[in-house]
All heavy atoms as atom14 arrays in JSON, in Angstrom:
{
  "sequence": "MEEKKVTFTIKRNDLFYYMKDMQFGTEAGEFIVFVGKNVNDTQQAQFELL",
  "atom14_mask": [
    [1, 1, 1, 1, 1, 1, 1, 1, 0, 0, 0, 0, 0, 0],
    [1, 1, 1, 1, 1, 1, 1, 1, 1, 0, 0, 0, 0, 0],
    [1, 1, 1, 1, 1, 1, 1, 1, 1, 0, 0, 0, 0, 0],
    [1, 1, 1, 1, 1, 1, 1, 1, 1, 0, 0, 0, 0, 0],
    [1, 1, 1, 1, 1, 1, 1, 1, 1, 0, 0, 0, 0, 0],
    [1, 1, 1, 1, 1, 1, 1, 0, 0, 0, 0, 0, 0, 0],
    [1, 1, 1, 1, 1, 1, 1, 0, 0, 0, 0, 0, 0, 0],
    [1, 1, 1, 1, 1, 1, 1, 1, 1, 1, 1, 0, 0, 0],
    [1, 1, 1, 1, 1, 1, 1, 0, 0, 0, 0, 0, 0, 0],
    [1, 1, 1, 1, 1, 1, 1, 1, 0, 0, 0, 0, 0, 0],
    [1, 1, 1, 1, 1, 1, 1, 1, 1, 0, 0, 0, 0, 0],
    [1, 1, 1, 1, 1, 1, 1, 1, 1, 1, 1, 0, 0, 0],
    [1, 1, 1, 1, 1, 1, 1, 1, 0, 0, 0, 0, 0, 0],
    [1, 1, 1, 1, 1, 1, 1, 1, 0, 0, 0, 0, 0, 0],
    [1, 1, 1, 1, 1, 1, 1, 1, 0, 0, 0, 0, 0, 0],
    [1, 1, 1, 1, 1, 1, 1, 1, 1, 1, 1, 0, 0, 0],
    [1, 1, 1, 1, 1, 1, 1, 1, 1, 1, 1, 1, 0, 0],
    [1, 1, 1, 1, 1, 1, 1, 1, 1, 1, 1, 1, 0, 0],
    [1, 1, 1, 1, 1, 1, 1, 1, 0, 0, 0, 0, 0, 0],
    [1, 1, 1, 1, 1, 1, 1, 1, 1, 0, 0, 0, 0, 0],
    [1, 1, 1, 1, 1, 1, 1, 1, 0, 0, 0, 0, 0, 0],
    [1, 1, 1, 1, 1, 1, 1, 1, 0, 0, 0, 0, 0, 0],
    [1, 1, 1, 1, 1, 1, 1, 1, 1, 0, 0, 0, 0, 0],
    [1, 1, 1, 1, 1, 1, 1, 1, 1, 1, 1, 0, 0, 0],
    [1, 1, 1, 1, 0, 0, 0, 0, 0, 0, 0, 0, 0, 0],
    [1, 1, 1, 1, 1, 1, 1, 0, 0, 0, 0, 0, 0, 0],
    [1, 1, 1, 1, 1, 1, 1, 1, 1, 0, 0, 0, 0, 0],
    [1, 1, 1, 1, 1, 0, 0, 0, 0, 0, 0, 0, 0, 0],
    [1, 1, 1, 1, 0, 0, 0, 0, 0, 0, 0, 0, 0, 0],
    [1, 1, 1, 1, 1, 1, 1, 1, 1, 0, 0, 0, 0, 0],
    [1, 1, 1, 1, 1, 1, 1, 1, 1, 1, 1, 0, 0, 0],
    [1, 1, 1, 1, 1, 1, 1, 1, 0, 0, 0, 0, 0, 0],
    [1, 1, 1, 1, 1, 1, 1, 0, 0, 0, 0, 0, 0, 0],
    [1, 1, 1, 1, 1, 1, 1, 1, 1, 1, 1, 0, 0, 0],
    [1, 1, 1, 1, 1, 1, 1, 0, 0, 0, 0, 0, 0, 0],
    [1, 1, 1, 1, 0, 0, 0, 0, 0, 0, 0, 0, 0, 0],
    [1, 1, 1, 1, 1, 1, 1, 1, 1, 0, 0, 0, 0, 0],
    [1, 1, 1, 1, 1, 1, 1, 1, 0, 0, 0, 0, 0, 0],
    [1, 1, 1, 1, 1, 1, 1, 0, 0, 0, 0, 0, 0, 0],
    [1, 1, 1, 1, 1, 1, 1, 1, 0, 0, 0, 0, 0, 0],
    [1, 1, 1, 1, 1, 1, 1, 1, 0, 0, 0, 0, 0, 0],
    [1, 1, 1, 1, 1, 1, 1, 0, 0, 0, 0, 0, 0, 0],
    [1, 1, 1, 1, 1, 1, 1, 1, 1, 0, 0, 0, 0, 0],
    [1, 1, 1, 1, 1, 1, 1, 1, 1, 0, 0, 0, 0, 0],
    [1, 1, 1, 1, 1, 0, 0, 0, 0, 0, 0, 0, 0, 0],
    [1, 1, 1, 1, 1, 1, 1, 1, 1, 0, 0, 0, 0, 0],
    [1, 1, 1, 1, 1, 1, 1, 1, 1, 1, 1, 0, 0, 0],
    [1, 1, 1, 1, 1, 1, 1, 1, 1, 0, 0, 0, 0, 0],
    [1, 1, 1, 1, 1, 1, 1, 1, 0, 0, 0, 0, 0, 0],
    [1, 1, 1, 1, 1, 1, 1, 1, 0, 0, 0, 0, 0, 0]
  ],
  "atom14_positions": [
    [[9.63, -11.32, -14.28], [8.6, -12.01, -13.53], [7.27, -11.85, -14.26], [6.92, -10.77, -14.7], [8.51, -11.44, -12.11], [7.42, -12.09, -11.31], [7.57, -11.92, -9.54], [7.01, -10.28, -9.25], [0.0, 0.0, 0.0], [0.0, 0.0, 0.0], [0.0, 0.0, 0.0], [0.0, 0.0, 0.0], [0.0, 0.0, 0.0], [0.0, 0.0, 0.0]],
    [[6.53, -12.93, -14.35], [5.25, -12.93, -15.04], [4.12, -12.73, -14.04], [4.16, -13.26, -12.93], [5.05, -14.27, -15.75], [3.78, -14.35, -16.53], [3.63, -15.68, -17.24], [4.65, -16.37, -17.42], [2.51, -16.01, -17.6], [0.0, 0.0, 0.0], [0.0, 0.0, 0.0], [0.0, 0.0, 0.0], [0.0, 0.0, 0.0], [0.0, 0.0, 0.0]],
    [[3.13, -11.95, -14.42], [1.95, -11.74, -13.58], [0.72, -12.2, -14.3], [0.61, -12.04, -15.52], [1.77, -10.25, -13.25], [2.59, -9.78, -12.1], [2.2, -8.37, -11.69], [1.01, -8.02, -11.75], [3.11, -7.64, -11.32], [0.0, 0.0, 0.0], [0.0, 0.0, 0.0], [0.0, 0.0, 0.0], [0.0, 0.0, 0.0], [0.0, 0.0, 0.0]],
    [[-0.2, -12.79, -13.54], [-1.49, -13.19, -14.09], [-2.56, -12.87, -13.07], [-2.32, -12.98, -11.87], [-1.53, -14.69, -14.36], [-0.69, -15.12, -15.52], [-0.88, -16.6, -15.79], [-0.02, -17.02, -16.95], [-0.25, -18.43, -17.28], [0.0, 0.0, 0.0], [0.0, 0.0, 0.0], [0.0, 0.0, 0.0], [0.0, 0.0, 0.0], [0.0, 0.0, 0.0]],
    [[-3.71, -12.49, -13.56], [-4.85, -12.27, -12.68], [-5.71, -13.52, -12.72], [-6.04, -14.03, -13.79], [-5.68, -11.07, -13.14], [-6.86, -10.8, -12.25], [-7.61, -9.57, -12.7], [-8.79, -9.33, -11.78], [-9.5, -8.1, -12.13], [0.0, 0.0, 0.0], [0.0, 0.0, 0.0], [0.0, 0.0, 0.0], [0.0, 0.0, 0.0], [0.0, 0.0, 0.0]],
    [[-6.02, -14.05, -11.55], [-6.87, -15.23, -11.46], [-8.07, -14.92, -10.57], [-7.98, -14.1, -9.66], [-6.12, -16.46, -10.91], [-5.03, -16.91, -11.85], [-5.53, -16.18, -9.55], [0.0, 0.0, 0.0], [0.0, 0.0, 0.0], [0.0, 0.0, 0.0], [0.0, 0.0, 0.0], [0.0, 0.0, 0.0], [0.0, 0.0, 0.0], [0.0, 0.0, 0.0]],
    [[-9.16, -15.56, -10.86], [-10.35, -15.43, -10.01], [-10.86, -16.83, -9.72], [-10.67, -17.76, -10.5], [-11.46, -14.62, -10.69], [-11.81, -15.25, -11.91], [-11.02, -13.2, -10.96], [0.0, 0.0, 0.0], [0.0, 0.0, 0.0], [0.0, 0.0, 0.0], [0.0, 0.0, 0.0], [0.0, 0.0, 0.0], [0.0, 0.0, 0.0], [0.0, 0.0, 0.0]],
    [[-11.45, -16.99, -8.56], [-12.07, -18.25, -8.21], [-13.24, -17.99, -7.29], [-13.32, -16.95, -6.65], [-11.07, -19.25, -7.6], [-10.33, -18.73, -6.41], [-10.79, -18.98, -5.13], [-9.16, -18.01, -6.56], [-10.1, -18.51, -4.03], [-8.46, -17.54, -5.47], [-8.93, -17.79, -4.2], [0.0, 0.0, 0.0], [0.0, 0.0, 0.0], [0.0, 0.0, 0.0]],
    [[-14.14, -18.95, -7.24], [-15.35, -18.82, -6.44], [-15.22, -19.69, -5.2], [-14.88, -20.87, -5.3], [-16.57, -19.25, -7.26], [-16.64, -18.45, -8.43], [-17.85, -19.09, -6.46], [0.0, 0.0, 0.0], [0.0, 0.0, 0.0], [0.0, 0.0, 0.0], [0.0, 0.0, 0.0], [0.0, 0.0, 0.0], [0.0, 0.0, 0.0], [0.0, 0.0, 0.0]],
    [[-15.49, -19.1, -4.05], [-15.53, -19.85, -2.8], [-16.99, -19.95, -2.39], [-17.66, -18.93, -2.19], [-14.72, -19.15, -1.7], [-13.25, -19.04, -2.12], [-14.85, -19.9, -0.37], [-12.41, -18.22, -1.18], [0.0, 0.0, 0.0], [0.0, 0.0, 0.0], [0.0, 0.0, 0.0], [0.0, 0.0, 0.0], [0.0, 0.0, 0.0], [0.0, 0.0, 0.0]],
    [[-17.49, -21.17, -2.3], [-18.88, -21.39, -1.91], [-18.97, -21.57, -0.4], [-17.98, -21.91, 0.25], [-19.41, -22.62, -2.63], [-19.42, -22.45, -4.13], [-19.88, -23.71, -4.81], [-19.78, -23.55, -6.32], [-20.06, -24.8, -7.01], [0.0, 0.0, 0.0], [0.0, 0.0, 0.0], [0.0, 0.0, 0.0], [0.0, 0.0, 0.0], [0.0, 0.0, 0.0]],
    [[-20.15, -21.36, 0.12], [-20.37, -21.48, 1.57], [-19.88, -22.83, 2.09], [-19.18, -22.89, 3.1], [-21.84, -21.29, 1.9], [-22.16, -21.46, 3.38], [-23.62, -21.24, 3.68], [-23.96, -19.83, 3.72], [-23.79, -19.04, 4.78], [-23.28, -19.52, 5.88], [-24.12, -17.77, 4.74], [0.0, 0.0, 0.0], [0.0, 0.0, 0.0], [0.0, 0.0, 0.0]],
    [[-20.2, -23.91, 1.4], [-19.79, -25.23, 1.92], [-18.28, -25.46, 1.84], [-17.76, -26.37, 2.46], [-20.58, -26.36, 1.26], [-20.35, -26.47, -0.22], [-19.82, -25.54, -0.84], [-20.73, -27.58, -0.8], [0.0, 0.0, 0.0], [0.0, 0.0, 0.0], [0.0, 0.0, 0.0], [0.0, 0.0, 0.0], [0.0, 0.0, 0.0], [0.0, 0.0, 0.0]],
    [[-17.54, -24.64, 1.09], [-16.08, -24.71, 1.08], [-15.5, -24.24, 2.42], [-14.32, -24.49, 2.7], [-15.49, -23.87, -0.05], [-15.82, -24.42, -1.43], [-15.97, -25.65, -1.57], [-15.92, -23.61, -2.36], [0.0, 0.0, 0.0], [0.0, 0.0, 0.0], [0.0, 0.0, 0.0], [0.0, 0.0, 0.0], [0.0, 0.0, 0.0], [0.0, 0.0, 0.0]],
    [[-16.29, -23.53, 3.21], [-15.81, -22.97, 4.47], [-16.3, -23.76, 5.69], [-16.09, -23.36, 6.82], [-16.29, -21.51, 4.6], [-15.82, -20.59, 3.48], [-16.51, -19.24, 3.59], [-14.32, -20.42, 3.5], [0.0, 0.0, 0.0], [0.0, 0.0, 0.0], [0.0, 0.0, 0.0], [0.0, 0.0, 0.0], [0.0, 0.0, 0.0], [0.0, 0.0, 0.0]],
    [[-16.93, -24.91, 5.47], [-17.43, -25.73, 6.57], [-16.27, -26.32, 7.37], [-15.21, -26.63, 6.83], [-18.29, -26.87, 6.03], [-19.7, -26.49, 5.72], [-20.08, -25.18, 5.48], [-20.69, -27.45, 5.65], [-21.38, -24.84, 5.18], [-22.0, -27.13, 5.35], [-22.34, -25.83, 5.12], [0.0, 0.0, 0.0], [0.0, 0.0, 0.0], [0.0, 0.0, 0.0]],
    [[-16.5, -26.48, 8.65], [-15.54, -27.11, 9.56], [-16.32, -27.68, 10.74], [-17.5, -27.39, 10.92], [-14.47, -26.11, 10.05], [-15.04, -24.94, 10.8], [-15.11, -24.95, 12.19], [-15.53, -23.82, 10.13], [-15.65, -23.87, 12.89], [-16.06, -22.74, 10.82], [-16.12, -22.78, 12.19], [-16.66, -21.72, 12.88], [0.0, 0.0, 0.0], [0.0, 0.0, 0.0]],
    [[-15.67, -28.51, 11.56], [-16.32, -29.03, 12.75], [-16.2, -28.01, 13.86], [-15.11, -27.64, 14.27], [-15.7, -30.36, 13.17], [-16.13, -31.5, 12.28], [-15.3, -31.95, 11.26], [-17.37, -32.08, 12.43], [-15.7, -32.97, 10.41], [-17.79, -33.1, 11.59], [-16.95, -33.54, 10.59], [-17.36, -34.54, 9.75], [0.0, 0.0, 0.0], [0.0, 0.0, 0.0]],
    [[-17.37, -27.56, 14.33], [-17.41, -26.55, 15.38], [-17.3, -27.21, 16.76], [-17.2, -28.43, 16.86], [-18.7, -25.74, 15.23], [-18.74, -24.97, 13.91], [-20.24, -24.0, 13.69], [-21.31, -25.24, 12.97], [0.0, 0.0, 0.0], [0.0, 0.0, 0.0], [0.0, 0.0, 0.0], [0.0, 0.0, 0.0], [0.0, 0.0, 0.0], [0.0, 0.0, 0.0]],
    [[-17.3, -26.4, 17.82], [-17.12, -26.92, 19.19], [-18.12, -28.01, 19.53], [-17.79, -28.95, 20.25], [-17.25, -25.78, 20.21], [-16.09, -24.84, 20.22], [-16.29, -23.78, 21.28], [-15.16, -22.79, 21.27], [-15.34, -21.75, 22.3], [0.0, 0.0, 0.0], [0.0, 0.0, 0.0], [0.0, 0.0, 0.0], [0.0, 0.0, 0.0], [0.0, 0.0, 0.0]],
    [[-19.35, -27.89, 19.04], [-20.38, -28.89, 19.35], [-20.34, -30.08, 18.39], [-21.25, -30.9, 18.36], [-21.77, -28.26, 19.34], [-22.15, -27.66, 18.0], [-21.35, -27.76, 17.03], [-23.25, -27.08, 17.9], [0.0, 0.0, 0.0], [0.0, 0.0, 0.0], [0.0, 0.0, 0.0], [0.0, 0.0, 0.0], [0.0, 0.0, 0.0], [0.0, 0.0, 0.0]],
    [[-19.29, -30.17, 17.59], [-19.04, -31.23, 16.62], [-20.04, -31.23, 15.47], [-20.16, -32.21, 14.75], [-18.99, -32.61, 17.29], [-17.82, -32.75, 18.26], [-16.21, -32.33, 17.52], [-16.02, -33.61, 16.32], [0.0, 0.0, 0.0], [0.0, 0.0, 0.0], [0.0, 0.0, 0.0], [0.0, 0.0, 0.0], [0.0, 0.0, 0.0], [0.0, 0.0, 0.0]],
    [[-20.76, -30.14, 15.28], [-21.62, -29.98, 14.12], [-20.75, -29.48, 12.96], [-19.87, -28.65, 13.14], [-22.74, -28.98, 14.4], [-23.73, -29.44, 15.44], [-24.51, -30.65, 14.96], [-25.0, -30.68, 13.83], [-24.61, -31.65, 15.81], [0.0, 0.0, 0.0], [0.0, 0.0, 0.0], [0.0, 0.0, 0.0], [0.0, 0.0, 0.0], [0.0, 0.0, 0.0]],
    [[-21.02, -30.01, 11.78], [-20.27, -29.62, 10.59], [-21.02, -28.47, 9.94], [-22.16, -28.61, 9.52], [-20.16, -30.81, 9.63], [-19.19, -30.61, 8.52], [-17.84, -30.38, 8.76], [-19.61, -30.65, 7.21], [-16.94, -30.21, 7.73], [-18.72, -30.48, 6.16], [-17.39, -30.26, 6.43], [0.0, 0.0, 0.0], [0.0, 0.0, 0.0], [0.0, 0.0, 0.0]],
    [[-20.41, -27.29, 9.91], [-21.07, -26.12, 9.35], [-20.11, -24.94, 9.32], [-18.9, -25.11, 9.4], [0.0, 0.0, 0.0], [0.0, 0.0, 0.0], [0.0, 0.0, 0.0], [0.0, 0.0, 0.0], [0.0, 0.0, 0.0], [0.0, 0.0, 0.0], [0.0, 0.0, 0.0], [0.0, 0.0, 0.0], [0.0, 0.0, 0.0], [0.0, 0.0, 0.0]],
    [[-20.68, -23.76, 9.22], [-19.88, -22.55, 9.2], [-20.64, -21.44, 9.91], [-21.82, -21.58, 10.2], [-19.51, -22.14, 7.76], [-18.55, -21.09, 7.81], [-20.71, -21.67, 6.98], [0.0, 0.0, 0.0], [0.0, 0.0, 0.0], [0.0, 0.0, 0.0], [0.0, 0.0, 0.0], [0.0, 0.0, 0.0], [0.0, 0.0, 0.0], [0.0, 0.0, 0.0]],
    [[-19.97, -20.37, 10.2], [-20.57, -19.22, 10.86], [-20.29, -17.98, 10.04], [-19.29, -17.9, 9.32], [-19.99, -19.05, 12.26], [-20.25, -20.23, 13.17], [-19.59, -20.08, 14.53], [-18.71, -19.21, 14.68], [-19.95, -20.85, 15.43], [0.0, 0.0, 0.0], [0.0, 0.0, 0.0], [0.0, 0.0, 0.0], [0.0, 0.0, 0.0], [0.0, 0.0, 0.0]],
    [[-21.17, -17.01, 10.17], [-20.97, -15.73, 9.49], [-19.72, -15.04, 10.06], [-19.36, -15.25, 11.22], [-22.19, -14.85, 9.68], [0.0, 0.0, 0.0], [0.0, 0.0, 0.0], [0.0, 0.0, 0.0], [0.0, 0.0, 0.0], [0.0, 0.0, 0.0], [0.0, 0.0, 0.0], [0.0, 0.0, 0.0], [0.0, 0.0, 0.0], [0.0, 0.0, 0.0]],
    [[-19.07, -14.23, 9.25], [-17.92, -13.49, 9.72], [-16.99, -13.11, 8.58], [-17.26, -13.39, 7.42], [0.0, 0.0, 0.0], [0.0, 0.0, 0.0], [0.0, 0.0, 0.0], [0.0, 0.0, 0.0], [0.0, 0.0, 0.0], [0.0, 0.0, 0.0], [0.0, 0.0, 0.0], [0.0, 0.0, 0.0], [0.0, 0.0, 0.0], [0.0, 0.0, 0.0]],
    [[-15.89, -12.47, 8.95], [-14.89, -12.06, 7.98], [-13.85, -13.16, 7.81], [-13.45, -13.8, 8.77], [-14.2, -10.77, 8.42], [-15.04, -9.55, 8.22], [-14.24, -8.26, 8.42], [-12.99, -8.32, 8.52], [-14.88, -7.21, 8.46], [0.0, 0.0, 0.0], [0.0, 0.0, 0.0], [0.0, 0.0, 0.0], [0.0, 0.0, 0.0], [0.0, 0.0, 0.0]],
    [[-13.43, -13.35, 6.58], [-12.4, -14.33, 6.26], [-11.29, -13.63, 5.49], [-11.54, -12.68, 4.75], [-12.98, -15.46, 5.39], [-13.92, -16.36, 6.13], [-15.24, -15.99, 6.35], [-13.49, -17.58, 6.63], [-16.12, -16.81, 7.03], [-14.36, -18.41, 7.31], [-15.68, -18.02, 7.5], [0.0, 0.0, 0.0], [0.0, 0.0, 0.0], [0.0, 0.0, 0.0]],
    [[-10.08, -14.12, 5.67], [-8.93, -13.59, 4.93], [-8.33, -14.76, 4.16], [-8.08, -15.83, 4.72], [-7.86, -12.99, 5.87], [-8.47, -11.88, 6.71], [-6.68, -12.47, 5.07], [-7.54, -11.34, 7.79], [0.0, 0.0, 0.0], [0.0, 0.0, 0.0], [0.0, 0.0, 0.0], [0.0, 0.0, 0.0], [0.0, 0.0, 0.0], [0.0, 0.0, 0.0]],
    [[-8.09, -14.54, 2.87], [-7.48, -15.55, 2.01], [-6.07, -15.08, 1.68], [-5.86, -13.94, 1.27], [-8.28, -15.7, 0.7], [-7.61, -16.69, -0.22], [-9.71, -16.1, 0.99], [0.0, 0.0, 0.0], [0.0, 0.0, 0.0], [0.0, 0.0, 0.0], [0.0, 0.0, 0.0], [0.0, 0.0, 0.0], [0.0, 0.0, 0.0], [0.0, 0.0, 0.0]],
    [[-5.1, -15.97, 1.88], [-3.7, -15.69, 1.55], [-3.3, -16.56, 0.37], [-3.56, -17.77, 0.37], [-2.78, -16.01, 2.74], [-2.99, -15.12, 3.92], [-3.92, -15.45, 4.9], [-2.27, -13.95, 4.05], [-4.11, -14.64, 6.0], [-2.46, -13.12, 5.15], [-3.38, -13.46, 6.12], [0.0, 0.0, 0.0], [0.0, 0.0, 0.0], [0.0, 0.0, 0.0]],
    [[-2.65, -15.96, -0.62], [-2.18, -16.69, -1.79], [-0.75, -16.28, -2.07], [-0.42, -15.1, -2.06], [-3.05, -16.38, -3.03], [-2.53, -17.12, -4.25], [-4.51, -16.73, -2.77], [0.0, 0.0, 0.0], [0.0, 0.0, 0.0], [0.0, 0.0, 0.0], [0.0, 0.0, 0.0], [0.0, 0.0, 0.0], [0.0, 0.0, 0.0], [0.0, 0.0, 0.0]],
    [[0.12, -17.27, -2.3], [1.51, -16.95, -2.61], [2.34, -18.2, -2.79], [1.88, -19.31, -2.53], [0.0, 0.0, 0.0], [0.0, 0.0, 0.0], [0.0, 0.0, 0.0], [0.0, 0.0, 0.0], [0.0, 0.0, 0.0], [0.0, 0.0, 0.0], [0.0, 0.0, 0.0], [0.0, 0.0, 0.0], [0.0, 0.0, 0.0], [0.0, 0.0, 0.0]],
    [[3.56, -17.98, -3.23], [4.43, -19.13, -3.46], [5.12, -19.61, -2.18], [5.62, -20.71, -2.13], [5.45, -18.83, -4.54], [6.34, -17.65, -4.29], [7.24, -17.39, -5.49], [8.05, -16.13, -5.27], [8.92, -15.87, -6.41], [0.0, 0.0, 0.0], [0.0, 0.0, 0.0], [0.0, 0.0, 0.0], [0.0, 0.0, 0.0], [0.0, 0.0, 0.0]],
    [[5.15, -18.77, -1.15], [5.67, -19.19, 0.15], [5.15, -18.22, 1.22], [4.52, -17.22, 0.91], [7.21, -19.26, 0.16], [7.85, -17.92, -0.11], [7.58, -16.93, 0.58], [8.71, -17.87, -1.12], [0.0, 0.0, 0.0], [0.0, 0.0, 0.0], [0.0, 0.0, 0.0], [0.0, 0.0, 0.0], [0.0, 0.0, 0.0], [0.0, 0.0, 0.0]],
    [[5.41, -18.53, 2.46], [4.86, -17.75, 3.57], [5.35, -16.29, 3.58], [4.67, -15.4, 4.09], [5.14, -18.46, 4.91], [6.62, -18.36, 5.27], [4.28, -17.89, 6.02], [0.0, 0.0, 0.0], [0.0, 0.0, 0.0], [0.0, 0.0, 0.0], [0.0, 0.0, 0.0], [0.0, 0.0, 0.0], [0.0, 0.0, 0.0], [0.0, 0.0, 0.0]],
    [[6.5, -16.03, 2.99], [7.05, -14.68, 2.98], [6.64, -13.86, 1.76], [6.95, -12.68, 1.69], [8.57, -14.73, 3.07], [9.04, -15.32, 4.38], [8.51, -14.99, 5.44], [10.0, -16.22, 4.32], [0.0, 0.0, 0.0], [0.0, 0.0, 0.0], [0.0, 0.0, 0.0], [0.0, 0.0, 0.0], [0.0, 0.0, 0.0], [0.0, 0.0, 0.0]],
    [[6.0, -14.49, 0.81], [5.64, -13.81, -0.44], [4.17, -14.1, -0.75], [3.85, -14.97, -1.54], [6.54, -14.32, -1.57], [6.29, -13.58, -2.88], [5.65, -12.51, -2.86], [6.73, -14.08, -3.93], [0.0, 0.0, 0.0], [0.0, 0.0, 0.0], [0.0, 0.0, 0.0], [0.0, 0.0, 0.0], [0.0, 0.0, 0.0], [0.0, 0.0, 0.0]],
    [[3.28, -13.38, -0.07], [1.84, -13.63, -0.23], [1.09, -12.34, -0.52], [1.57, -11.24, -0.24], [1.23, -14.26, 1.03], [1.37, -13.35, 2.13], [1.86, -15.59, 1.37], [0.0, 0.0, 0.0], [0.0, 0.0, 0.0], [0.0, 0.0, 0.0], [0.0, 0.0, 0.0], [0.0, 0.0, 0.0], [0.0, 0.0, 0.0], [0.0, 0.0, 0.0]],
    [[-0.08, -12.53, -1.06], [-1.05, -11.44, -1.2], [-2.28, -11.9, -0.46], [-2.5, -13.1, -0.27], [-1.36, -11.17, -2.66], [-0.18, -10.63, -3.43], [-0.54, -10.24, -4.85], [-1.7, -10.16, -5.2], [0.45, -10.0, -5.65], [0.0, 0.0, 0.0], [0.0, 0.0, 0.0], [0.0, 0.0, 0.0], [0.0, 0.0, 0.0], [0.0, 0.0, 0.0]],
    [[-3.11, -10.96, -0.05], [-4.29, -11.35, 0.7], [-5.51, -10.57, 0.25], [-5.39, -9.49, -0.33], [-4.09, -11.17, 2.19], [-3.99, -9.72, 2.65], [-3.72, -9.61, 4.14], [-2.81, -10.26, 4.65], [-4.51, -8.82, 4.83], [0.0, 0.0, 0.0], [0.0, 0.0, 0.0], [0.0, 0.0, 0.0], [0.0, 0.0, 0.0], [0.0, 0.0, 0.0]],
    [[-6.66, -11.17, 0.49], [-7.94, -10.53, 0.19], [-8.9, -10.92, 1.31], [-8.77, -11.97, 1.91], [-8.47, -10.98, -1.16], [0.0, 0.0, 0.0], [0.0, 0.0, 0.0], [0.0, 0.0, 0.0], [0.0, 0.0, 0.0], [0.0, 0.0, 0.0], [0.0, 0.0, 0.0], [0.0, 0.0, 0.0], [0.0, 0.0, 0.0], [0.0, 0.0, 0.0]],
    [[-9.86, -10.05, 1.57], [-10.85, -10.29, 2.61], [-12.23, -10.42, 1.99], [-12.5, -9.82, 0.95], [-10.9, -9.15, 3.61], [-9.71, -9.06, 4.52], [-9.87, -7.92, 5.49], [-9.34, -6.85, 5.25], [-10.61, -8.14, 6.56], [0.0, 0.0, 0.0], [0.0, 0.0, 0.0], [0.0, 0.0, 0.0], [0.0, 0.0, 0.0], [0.0, 0.0, 0.0]],
    [[-13.08, -11.19, 2.64], [-14.49, -11.23, 2.26], [-15.31, -11.54, 3.49], [-14.77, -12.0, 4.5], [-14.75, -12.25, 1.14], [-14.52, -13.68, 1.53], [-15.57, -14.46, 1.99], [-13.27, -14.24, 1.43], [-15.36, -15.78, 2.36], [-13.05, -15.56, 1.78], [-14.1, -16.33, 2.24], [0.0, 0.0, 0.0], [0.0, 0.0, 0.0], [0.0, 0.0, 0.0]],
    [[-16.58, -11.26, 3.43], [-17.47, -11.49, 4.57], [-18.54, -12.48, 4.18], [-19.17, -12.37, 3.13], [-18.11, -10.18, 5.02], [-18.94, -10.34, 6.26], [-19.44, -9.02, 6.81], [-19.17, -7.97, 6.22], [-20.13, -9.05, 7.85], [0.0, 0.0, 0.0], [0.0, 0.0, 0.0], [0.0, 0.0, 0.0], [0.0, 0.0, 0.0], [0.0, 0.0, 0.0]],
    [[-18.74, -13.47, 5.03], [-19.79, -14.45, 4.87], [-20.96, -13.99, 5.73], [-20.82, -13.82, 6.95], [-19.3, -15.83, 5.3], [-20.28, -16.98, 5.16], [-20.64, -17.19, 3.69], [-19.7, -18.25, 5.75], [0.0, 0.0, 0.0], [0.0, 0.0, 0.0], [0.0, 0.0, 0.0], [0.0, 0.0, 0.0], [0.0, 0.0, 0.0], [0.0, 0.0, 0.0]],
    [[-22.09, -13.77, 5.11], [-23.27, -13.28, 5.84], [-24.16, -14.41, 6.29], [-24.17, -15.47, 5.8], [-24.07, -12.32, 4.97], [-23.28, -11.13, 4.45], [-24.13, -10.31, 3.5], [-22.81, -10.26, 5.6], [0.0, 0.0, 0.0], [0.0, 0.0, 0.0], [0.0, 0.0, 0.0], [0.0, 0.0, 0.0], [0.0, 0.0, 0.0], [0.0, 0.0, 0.0]]
  ]
}
């Protein structure tokens, strides 16, 4: 099995969504990113948006 380390940048506007008031934006908080080839084989990382 081959392993590679990858990095990528997530910008604030990449996390925008339509909120309850139908405004398009984002809120501060913790996010979890899952990466893998299928739902049973993933790795995860956390970050906080201030």
